[in-house]
C-alpha positions in Angstrom: 155.3 12.5 -40.9 158.6 12.5 -43.0 161.5 10.5 -41.9 165.3 11.0 -42.9 167.8 8.3 -42.0 171.2 8.8 -40.9 172.4 8.7 -44.2 170.3 11.6 -45.2 167.9 9.7 -47.0 164.6 11.4 -46.9 161.7 9.3 -46.9 158.2 10.3 -48.1 155.6 11.7 -45.9 153.1 9.5 -44.2 149.8 11.2 -43.2 147.5 10.3 -40.2 143.8 10.4 -40.3 142.1 13.7 -39.3 141.9 14.4 -35.5 140.6 17.2 -33.3 142.7 19.6 -31.3 140.8 21.6 -28.5 142.7 24.2 -26.6 139.8 26.6 -26.2 137.7 26.9 -23.0 134.0 26.2 -23.0 131.7 29.2 -23.4 128.8 29.9 -21.0 126.2 32.4 -22.0 122.6 33.6 -21.3 123.0 33.1 -17.5 119.8 34.0 -15.6 118.4 33.2 -12.2 114.9 33.5 -10.7 113.3 32.3 -7.5 110.4 29.9 -8.3 109.1 29.1 -4.8 109.9 29.6 -1.2 113.3 27.9 -1.4 114.3 27.1 -5.0 116.0 29.3 -7.5 116.2 28.2 -11.1 119.4 29.0 -12.9 119.4 28.9 -16.7 122.4 29.1 -18.9 123.7 28.0 -22.4 126.8 25.9 -22.7 128.8 25.7 -25.9 132.1 23.9 -26.5 133.9 21.9 -29.2 133.8 19.1 -26.8 130.1 18.4 -26.6 130.1 16.5 -23.5 132.1 15.7 -20.4 132.2 19.3 -19.3 132.4 20.4 -15.8 130.1 23.3 -14.8 130.8 25.4 -11.8 128.3 27.9 -10.2 129.0 30.7 -7.7 126.5 32.9 -6.0 126.9 36.5 -4.8 124.5 38.2 -2.3 126.0 41.6 -3.0 125.8 42.2 -6.6 129.0 40.4 -7.4 131.3 41.9 -4.9 131.8 38.6 -3.3 130.8 35.1 -4.2 130.6 33.3 -1.0 127.0 32.2 -0.8 126.9 28.5 -0.1 125.9 26.3 -3.0 125.8 22.9 -1.5 122.2 22.3 -2.5 122.7 22.8 -6.3 121.1 20.2 -8.4 120.6 19.7 -12.1 123.1 20.7 -14.9 126.0 21.4 -12.6 129.2 19.7 -11.9 130.8 17.0 -14.1 129.5 15.3 -17.2 127.6 18.2 -18.5 126.8 18.5 -22.2 126.5 21.6 -24.3 123.1 23.2 -24.8 120.5 25.2 -22.8 120.9 24.0 -19.2 119.1 24.4 -15.9 120.4 24.3 -12.4 118.2 24.4 -9.2 119.5 26.0 -6.1 117.7 25.3 -2.8 118.2 28.6 -1.2 116.1 27.6 1.7 118.9 25.2 2.6 122.0 27.2 1.7 120.7 30.7 2.3 117.5 30.5 4.4 115.8 33.5 6.0 117.3 35.9 3.6 115.7 38.6 1.6 118.0 40.1 -1.1 117.4 42.1 -4.2 121.0 42.0 -5.5 121.6 38.4 -5.8 123.8 37.2 -8.7 124.8 33.9 -10.2 127.9 33.2 -12.2 128.6 30.1 -14.2 131.8 28.7 -15.8 132.7 25.5 -17.5 135.9 23.4 -18.0 136.0 21.0 -20.8 137.4 17.5 -21.1 140.7 18.9 -22.1 140.8 21.1 -19.0 140.2 24.1 -21.0 138.7 26.5 -18.5 136.0 28.9 -19.7 135.3 32.3 -18.1 132.6 33.0 -15.5 129.5 34.5 -16.9 127.2 36.4 -14.5 123.5 36.8 -14.3 121.8 40.1 -13.7 120.8 40.9 -10.1 117.8 38.9 -9.0 115.6 38.9 -6.0 115.9 36.1 -3.5 113.3 35.8 -0.7 113.6 32.9 1.7 112.4 34.9 4.7 108.9 34.6 5.9 106.7 37.8 6.0 106.8 39.6 9.4 103.6 40.5 11.2 104.0 43.0 14.0 102.2 45.4 16.2 99.1 43.2 16.4 96.2 44.3 18.5 92.5 43.2 18.8 89.7 45.3 20.2 85.9 45.0 20.3 84.6 48.5 19.8 81.7 49.9 21.7 78.5 49.6 19.7 79.5 46.5 17.8 79.9 42.8 18.3 82.7 42.9 15.7 86.4 42.4 16.6 88.8 44.7 14.9 92.4 43.3 14.5 95.1 45.7 13.4 98.7 44.7 12.4 101.7 45.7 10.4 103.0 43.5 7.6 106.5 43.7 6.1 108.1 41.4 3.5 110.6 41.6 0.6 107.7 40.7 -1.6 105.3 43.6 -1.2 102.3 42.0 -2.7 100.4 38.8 -3.3 100.7 37.9 0.3 98.4 35.5 2.0 97.4 36.6 5.6 96.1 34.0 8.0 94.2 34.7 11.2 93.5 32.3 14.1 91.5 32.9 17.3 91.8 31.3 20.7 89.2 31.5 23.5 91.5 29.9 26.2 94.5 32.1 26.3 96.3 30.4 23.4 95.9 26.8 24.5 93.8 26.0 21.4 93.0 27.9 18.2 89.7 26.4 17.1 87.4 29.4 17.3 85.6 29.7 13.9 86.7 32.5 11.6 84.3 32.2 8.7 83.1 35.7 9.0 86.4 37.6 8.8 86.7 40.4 6.3 89.2 43.0 5.4 93.0 42.6 4.9 93.1 38.9 5.3 93.5 36.0 3.0 95.2 36.1 -0.4 96.3 39.2 -2.4 97.5 41.2 0.5 100.2 43.8 0.4 102.7 45.0 2.9 102.0 48.0 5.0 101.2 49.3 8.5 97.8 49.6 10.2 96.3 46.7 8.3 92.9 45.8 9.6 90.8 42.6 9.8 87.2 42.6 11.1 85.8 39.4 12.6 82.0 39.3 12.9 82.1 37.5 16.3 78.4 37.3 16.7 78.3 35.1 13.6 81.1 32.7 14.5 81.1 33.0 18.3 77.7 34.2 19.4 76.6 34.1 23.0 80.1 34.0 24.5 81.8 36.1 27.0 85.6 35.5 27.6 88.4 37.5 28.9 91.1 35.0 27.7 90.7 35.6 24.0 93.8 35.8 21.8 94.3 36.5 18.1 97.3 35.4 16.1 98.2 36.4 12.5 100.8 35.3 10.1 101.5 35.8 6.4 102.8 33.6 3.5 104.5 35.4 0.6 104.4 34.6 -3.1 107.3 32.3 -2.6 105.4 30.4 0.1 107.6 31.7 2.8 105.5 31.4 5.9 106.1 33.9 8.6 105.7 33.4 12.3 102.5 34.0 14.1 102.2 37.4 15.9 99.9 36.9 18.9 97.9 39.4 20.9 97.8 39.4 24.7 94.6 38.2 26.3 91.6 40.5 25.6 87.9 40.4 26.4 85.3 39.6 23.9 81.6 39.9 24.6 79.0 38.4 22.3 76.8 37.2 25.2 73.3 38.8 25.4 72.3 40.7 28.5 69.5 39.2 30.5 66.5 40.8 32.0 64.4 38.8 34.5 61.8 39.1 37.2 59.8 41.8 35.4 56.9 43.1 37.6 54.5 46.0 37.2 52.0 47.5 39.5 50.1 50.8 39.6 50.9 52.8 42.7 47.9 53.4 44.9 46.8 57.1 44.8 48.4 57.9 41.4 48.6 57.0 37.8 52.2 55.9 38.1 53.0 52.3 37.3 56.2 51.1 38.9 58.1 48.5 36.9 60.8 46.4 38.5 63.3 44.1 36.8 66.7 42.5 37.3 69.5 43.2 34.8 72.6 41.0 34.3 75.3 41.4 31.7 79.0 40.5 31.5 79.7 44.1 30.5 77.8 45.4 33.5 77.7 49.0 32.4 76.5 51.2 29.5 73.6 48.9 28.8 70.5 50.0 26.8 67.2 48.9 28.3 64.1 48.9 26.0 60.5 48.4 27.1 57.2 47.8 25.4 53.7 47.7 26.8 50.8 45.6 25.7 47.1 46.2 26.6 45.9 42.8 25.4 48.0 40.3 27.2 50.8 40.4 24.7 48.9 40.1 21.4 50.3 43.5 20.4 52.8 46.0 22.0 51.5 49.3 20.9 50.8 51.2 24.1 52.6 54.5 24.2 55.7 54.8 26.5 56.6 58.4 26.2 56.6 59.0 29.9 59.0 56.2 31.0 61.5 57.3 33.5 64.1 55.8 35.7 66.3 52.8 34.8 65.4 52.9 31.1 67.3 53.7 28.0 71.1 53.9 27.7 73.7 54.0 30.4 72.2 51.3 32.6 74.2 49.0 34.9 73.7 45.6 36.3 71.5 45.2 39.3 68.4 43.7 40.9 65.1 45.4 41.5 65.8 48.1 38.9 63.0 50.6 38.7 61.1 52.3 35.9 58.1 54.5 36.3 55.4 55.0 33.7 52.7 57.7 33.7 49.6 55.9 32.6 47.5 59.1 32.8 49.5 60.5 29.9 50.2 57.5 27.8 47.1 55.4 28.6 44.5 57.9 29.6 40.9 57.0 30.4 41.6 53.3 30.5 40.6 50.6 32.9 42.0 47.2 31.9 43.5 44.2 33.7 45.2 42.8 30.7 48.4 44.8 30.5 51.8 43.3 30.2 55.4 44.7 30.2 58.2 43.3 28.1 61.7 44.5 28.5 65.0 43.6 26.9 68.6 44.9 27.1 71.3 45.7 24.5 74.8 45.9 25.8 77.5 48.3 24.7 78.6 45.8 22.1 75.0 45.6 20.6 74.4 42.2 22.0 70.6 42.1 22.2 68.9 40.0 24.9 65.5 38.4 24.6 62.4 40.0 25.9 61.3 39.2 29.4 57.6 39.6 30.1 55.7 40.5 33.3 52.6 38.8 34.4 49.3 40.5 33.5 48.5 43.6 35.6 45.8 46.1 35.9 45.9 49.8 35.1 43.2 52.2 36.0 43.6 55.7 34.5 39.9 56.3 34.1 37.6 58.5 36.1 34.6 56.9 37.7 31.5 57.0 35.4 28.1 58.1 36.4 25.3 55.5 36.6 22.6 57.1 38.7 22.4 60.7 39.6 22.8 61.5 43.3 19.3 61.8 44.9 17.6 62.1 48.2 16.1 58.7 49.2 13.8 60.1 51.9 12.3 63.3 53.1 14.2 65.1 55.8 12.2 66.1 58.9 12.3 69.2 61.0 15.0 68.8 63.6 17.1 66.5 61.4 20.8 67.2 61.1 21.4 64.8 58.3 19.7 63.5 55.2 19.8 60.2 53.3 21.0 60.1 49.7 21.7 57.5 47.0 23.9 57.5 43.9 26.0 55.1 41.9 29.0 55.0 39.6 30.8 52.5 37.4 34.3 52.0 38.9 36.5 49.0 39.1 38.6 50.3 42.0 36.3 52.4 44.2 38.0 53.9 47.3 36.4 56.9 49.0 33.1 58.8 48.7 32.6 62.3 49.9 29.0 63.5 50.2 27.8 67.1 50.4 24.5 68.9 51.0 23.5 72.5 50.4 20.6 73.8 52.4 18.1 76.4 51.2 20.2 77.8 48.4 23.4 78.1 50.4 26.8 76.8 49.7 27.8 73.2 50.3 28.7 72.3 53.8 31.6 70.2 54.9 32.0 66.7 53.5 30.5 63.6 55.0 32.6 60.5 54.3 30.4 57.8 53.0 30.8 54.1 52.6 34.2 53.3 51.1 35.3 50.8 48.5 32.0 50.8 46.7 30.6 52.4 43.6 26.9 51.9 44.7 25.9 54.1 47.5 22.6 53.5 49.1 21.1 55.1 52.2 24.1 57.3 52.9 23.6 59.5 55.9 24.9 63.0 55.1 25.5 65.8 57.6 23.6 68.9 56.8 25.9 71.0 59.0 22.8 72.6 60.5 19.5 71.7 62.2 16.8 71.6 59.6 13.6 73.6 60.2 10.2 73.7 58.5 11.1 76.3 55.9 14.3 74.6 54.8 14.9 72.6 51.6 17.8 70.7 50.1 18.8 72.9 47.2 21.6 70.7 45.8 23.7 67.6 46.7 26.7 65.9 45.3 28.8 62.8 45.7 32.5 62.9 44.9 33.8 59.4 44.3 37.6 58.9 44.2 39.0 55.7 43.1 42.1 53.9 44.4 44.3 55.8 42.0 43.0 59.3 42.8 40.6 59.6 39.8 37.4 61.2 40.8 34.0 62.2 39.5 31.5 64.7 40.9 27.9 63.3 40.8 25.9 66.5 41.4 22.2 67.0 41.5 21.3 70.7 41.5 17.5 69.9 41.3 16.7 67.2 43.8 13.3 65.6 43.5 10.5 67.8 44.9 9.0 64.8 46.7 11.9 64.8 49.2 13.7 68.1 48.9 11.5 70.1 51.2 11.9 69.5 54.9 8.9 68.1 56.5 8.2 70.6 59.4 8.3 69.7 63.0 5.1 68.3 64.3 3.4 71.2 66.0 2.8 71.3 69.7 -0.7 70.3 71.0 -3.1 73.2 70.4 -4.7 74.9 73.3 -8.5 74.2 73.6 -10.5 75.8 76.4 -13.4 78.2 77.2 -15.9 75.5 76.2 -19.6 75.9 76.1 -22.1 73.4 75.0 -21.5 74.3 71.4 -18.2 76.2 71.2 -14.6 76.0 72.2 -11.7 78.4 71.8 -8.5 77.1 70.1 -5.0 78.5 69.8 -2.3 77.1 67.4 1.0 76.3 69.2 4.1 75.9 67.1 6.8 73.4 68.0 9.3 75.1 70.3 12.1 74.3 67.9 10.2 75.4 64.8 10.9 78.5 62.9 8.3 81.3 63.2 6.0 82.3 60.3 4.8 79.0 59.0 1.2 78.5 58.0 -1.0 76.0 59.9 -4.2 74.1 59.4 -6.5 72.9 62.2 -8.0 69.5 61.9 -10.9 68.1 63.9 -10.4 64.4 64.3 -13.9 63.3 65.2 -15.6 64.7 62.2 -12.6 64.6 59.8 -13.1 68.2 59.0 -11.0 71.4 59.1 -11.6 74.5 61.1 -12.4 77.3 58.7 -11.3 80.9 59.1 -14.8 81.8 60.5 -14.7 79.1 63.1 -17.0 76.6 61.4 -15.9 73.1 60.3 -15.4 72.5 56.6 -14.0 69.9 54.3 -11.0 71.8 53.0 -7.9 72.8 55.0 -7.4 76.5 55.6 -3.8 77.6 55.9 -2.9 80.7 58.0 0.0 81.7 60.1 -0.3 81.2 63.8 -0.5 84.9 64.3 -3.4 85.1 61.9 -5.3 82.3 63.6 -4.8 84.0 66.9 -7.4 82.7 69.4 -10.3 81.3 67.3 -13.7 80.3 68.6 -14.9 77.1 66.9 -18.7 77.2 66.7 -21.5 74.8 65.8 -20.4 71.9 67.9 -22.6 69.3 69.5 -22.6 68.5 73.2 -20.4 67.2 74.7 -17.9 69.4 73.1 -15.2 67.3 74.7 -15.8 64.8 72.0 -14.1 67.1 69.5 -10.4 66.5 69.3 -8.4 69.2 67.5 -5.0 68.7 65.9 -2.8 71.1 63.9 -0.2 70.7 61.1 2.2 73.1 59.4 3.6 73.3 55.9 7.0 74.2 54.4 6.8 77.8 53.3 9.6 77.2 50.7 7.4 74.8 48.7 5.3 77.2 46.6 3.4 74.2 45.1 2.2 73.3 48.6 2.6 69.5 48.0 1.1 67.4 50.7 4.6 65.9 51.3 5.7 69.3 52.5 3.2 69.3 55.3 4.1 68.2 58.9 2.4 65.4 60.7 -0.7 66.2 62.7 0.0 67.2 66.2 -1.4 65.3 69.1 -5.1 66.0 69.7 -6.6 68.3 72.3 -10.2 68.6 73.5 -12.2 70.9 75.7 -11.9 69.9 79.3 -13.2 66.4 79.4 -12.6 64.3 82.5 -13.0 60.7 82.9 -15.9 59.4 84.9 -15.2 58.0 88.4 -16.9 55.2 90.4 -16.9 54.8 94.2 -18.2 51.4 95.5 -20.2 52.1 98.6 -21.3 48.6 99.6 -21.3 45.0 98.4 -23.3 42.2 100.0 -25.2 39.0 99.3 -28.8 39.7 99.7 -30.2 37.7 102.7 -32.2 34.7 101.6 -31.1 35.1 97.9 -28.3 34.0 95.6 -27.5 37.4 94.1 -25.2 40.2 95.3 -26.2 43.9 95.5 -23.5 46.4 94.6 -24.2 50.0 95.6 -21.9 52.6 93.9 -21.8 56.3 93.1 -20.9 57.6 89.6 -19.3 61.0 89.1 -18.6 62.9 85.8 -17.8 66.6 85.7 -19.4 67.0 82.3 -22.5 65.0 83.3 -21.8 62.8 80.3 -23.7 59.6 79.6 -21.5 56.7 80.5 -21.4 52.9 80.2 -20.0 50.3 82.5 -17.4 48.7 80.4 -15.9 46.5 83.2 -18.0 44.7 85.8 -16.1 41.7 87.1 -15.7 39.5 90.2 -12.8 37.5 91.6 -12.6 34.7 94.1 -8.8 35.2 94.6 -8.1 38.8 93.6 -6.1 37.5 90.6 -8.5 36.0 88.2 -11.4 38.2 87.1 -14.6 37.3 85.4 -17.5 39.3 84.0 -20.6 39.3 86.3 -24.1 38.4 85.0 -26.6 41.1 85.9 -29.8 40.0 87.6 -32.8 41.8 86.4 -36.0 42.6 88.3 -34.3 43.3 91.6 -33.5 47.0 91.1 -30.3 46.8 89.1 -29.7 49.9 87.0 -28.0 48.2 84.1 -24.7 49.0 82.4 -25.4 51.5 79.6 -26.5 55.1 79.3 -26.0 55.9 82.9 -25.9 59.6 83.7 -23.1 60.5 86.1 -23.6 63.9 87.6 -20.8 66.2 88.6 -21.7 65.7 92.3 -22.3 61.9 92.0 -25.3 59.7 91.3 -26.1 56.5 93.2 -26.6 53.3 91.3 -27.1 49.6 92.0 -25.8 46.7 90.1 -27.3 43.3 91.0 -24.9 40.3 90.4 -26.6 37.1 89.6 -24.0 35.0 91.4 -25.8 31.8 91.1 -25.8 32.2 87.3 -21.9 32.4 87.3 -21.1 30.1 90.2 -22.5 27.1 92.1 -21.7 25.4 95.4 -19.3 28.1 96.4 -18.5 29.4 99.8 -15.9 32.2 99.8 -15.4 34.9 102.5 -13.0 37.1 100.4 -14.9 37.7 97.2 -14.2 41.0 95.3 -15.9 43.0 92.5 -14.6 45.8 90.3 -16.3 48.4 88.1 -15.0 50.8 85.3 -17.0 53.4 83.4 -16.3 55.1 80.0 -17.9 58.3 78.9 -17.4 57.5 75.2 -14.2 59.5 75.4 -12.2 58.3 78.3 -12.1 55.3 80.6 -12.6 56.1 84.2 -11.0 54.6 87.3 -11.1 50.9 88.0 -13.1 50.8 91.3 -12.6 47.7 93.4 -15.1 47.0 96.2 -14.4 45.6 99.6 -14.2 41.9 100.2 -17.4 40.2 101.1 -18.7 36.7 101.8 -20.5 34.7 99.2 -22.4 31.7 100.2 -23.9 29.5 97.6 -23.5 26.2 99.4 -26.1 24.5 101.8 -25.0 23.8 105.4 -23.3 20.4 105.9 -24.5 18.1 108.8 -22.2 15.1 109.4 -21.5 12.4 112.1 -25.1 12.1 113.2 -25.6 9.6 116.1 -28.6 8.8 118.5 -28.7 6.9 121.7 -31.3 6.5 124.5 -30.1 7.7 127.8 -29.6 5.0 130.5 -32.6 4.8 132.8 -34.4 7.4 130.8 -36.8 7.7 128.0 -34.7 10.6 126.6 -32.8 10.0 123.3 -29.7 12.1 122.7 -28.9 13.0 119.1 -25.5 14.3 118.2 -24.2 15.8 114.9 -21.6 18.1 113.4 -22.8 21.3 111.6 -20.6 23.3 109.2 -21.5 26.4 107.1 -19.9 29.7 106.0 -22.7 31.3 107.9 -21.9 30.3 111.5 -25.0 31.6 113.2 -28.7 31.8 112.8 -29.0 28.4 111.0 -32.2 26.4 111.0 -31.9 22.6 111.7 -34.7 20.2 110.7 -34.9 16.7 112.2 -36.9 13.7 111.1 -37.2 10.3 112.9 -38.0 7.0 111.2 -39.2 4.0 113.0 -38.4 1.7 110.1 -34.8 2.3 109.3 -35.5 5.3 107.1 
C-alpha cells in the first residue's frame, strides 16, 4: 500500500503478507448412484475446491431422467450438507423412506457444492440408475392336486423391476389361513432363491412327504417374493382347496365259495375321502398268507379302477380257472385300495376260507355187494370216493347189456357208499345179469366223478333165478314115481333145471335113475319123467328142483336158484281112533283099545302116548307088558284100519289117586309124517283103597244085638266088600 499526503508527498509502498482470494465455485465430479439394498442408495462423488473444507454439499434427485428434481431427500446421510471437505465422498439415501414402493429405471442424482466464500458450484448429474423399493408382485396363484398324484402343484405369476435373483417363499395352511405351519420341506420347482420373473411359474409340493395321511378341504397356499434389494412382496393367497393324502380303507373282507359253483364271492367295505375313482387291488394266498401267488385272472365286479365308496362291495373269482383241481381250507384274501391321488391303503385280510375246485377222486370201484334174486327190482351196490364236500350220489344199473336206467338217488353228503339200494327199472328174471353199473358223485360245488364198473364181479352179477315151484310127483308104484318140473310162475321160460332127491342126496338122471351129479335140462326136455329104482315106501323120496341162469356160461353154483320145496308121492299121515279106555277090573293098569289107519300101510311108531288128570298137563304113560299090549314101535297100520291095544301101567306112574276124568292121547308117525293127536274119552282111575271112618258099636237095649255103624267112601260107589273083625281085648 503506497500513501501520499496532502502535500503530495508520496510515501513508499508497504506490502502485506501473502493471502488467498477465492471467487471460484467448488467443483463436483464423478457423480454416481447405485441401490445397495432394499432401501438405500449409495451416491458417490468427488469434491474439489480451493477451500478444502467448510463446503456445503447439496443433492437433488430426479425420477424422470432429470426432467424434474422433486424426489424427497430428507433421509440423506453422509457427506452431504455443511462442513464437507474436498475429496471422494459418499452419501446414503434411504429411498425406502423418501421414495418407497417405487420401481424406476431412470433415476438420477445431481450434486452441487458451495464453498466457505459462498462460491456456488454447478450441479453435476449422475447417469440414470435403477431404483427398486417395491416388493415383487405374486399374482394369479392357484393350487391343485392332480389326479394320479399326491403332489400339490402351485402356479403363480411373478413380476418385479428386478427380473432375476428373486427369492420365492411358499407357506401352507390346513385351517383356512388361521395358521401357516404345514411343513414344506419337500417343495421343488420355482421356489427359493435364484428365481426370475415370469408367468405360469410352478412349485410342486410332495404332500405325502410333509403332510401324509391327511384329508382337508380348508387348505390354502400363499406365496411371496423378495428381490435382490430385499424388497419383500406381499403374500398372494389361494382360496380354500382340497388336499387328500389320506389312504383309502378296506375293511370287513370276507370270502366264501358259492354252493353249486366254482365262484368265490368276496365282500368288502371301502371308505375314502375322495369317494370315487378308487383302484382296488386283490391278492389270494393258498397257505394262510405265507405267500400271495394264486392267480386272479378271473376277478370280476368291484375290482380295479373306477370304484366308489360303499359297504358290502362284491368281487367274484372263478376258482375253476385260476385254482383248478384244488381242495384247500387255507385260502385267504387280501385287498387294498389306491385313490385317485395314488394314496395307497394297507392290505386288509379275510379269515381263512375253503375252496374246492377239485373233482371227487375214486377210492373203490363201484361194485355189487350181493347177488340179486329173481323178482328183485333193485340191487345193492357199494363204492367210495375221496371228497371233502360230498353232496349227491346218483346210482345207475344196466341190465343184460342194455342201457342205463334212470338214476336212483343214493345217500347224500357222504363219499363212502355202502349197501346202496339201486332201482333196476325192471323186474329181474332168471336169465338177467347186471352188465354194468356206475355211481356219479357230485360235490357241494357241482364237481363230479363217474365211478363206473363195466365188468361187475361174476359172483354177484348174474341174477339168482326164482325158486321153482314144487314139482309134481304122482303115479307112484312100489318102486317108481312120475315127476314133472314146474317153473316159478314169474320166471322166464327156457331155463335149465336139475331135479334133486332129498332123502338120498342124489340127482335124477336123464334116464330116470338117481345119480351123484346134477343133470341140467329145460323143463320141456324133462317133460314127464319116470323115476325108477326106488324102495318102498316111495313116499319117503322127496323131490326138489332148481334152475340156473342161462346167461352165465360158466354155470357157477352162485348162478343157480335155491331148491324148490319138496314133493313126494302121495304119502298120507297115519291116523288113530281111540275105541275104548278103562281100568281093568281088579287091576291097576288101564287098557286102551284103538284102531290105526295108513293108506300106504306103512310101518308106524307111536311117538306120543300120554295121560292127563286135568286135561292140561300131560305125561308119558308107562306100558305094562305081559297083558296083551302091542307096544309102540313097528306097528302096521292098514288102509282099512288095524286094532291095537296099549296097556298103561298106571300104578307105575301114579299112586293113591282117585280121578273120574282121566284122559289119554296117542300120536303115530310113519317115519315121514306125524298123524293126528287122538284123545280118548274120560274115564275113572281108582288107585286108592276105600276109606272107612267114624266106626261105632253099641249093644241094643234089652237085646243081645250089637249095632255097628261106620262111614264108607270110595270112587267106586257100589259092589264094595266090607270085612269086620271084633276084639274082646281092646284090639
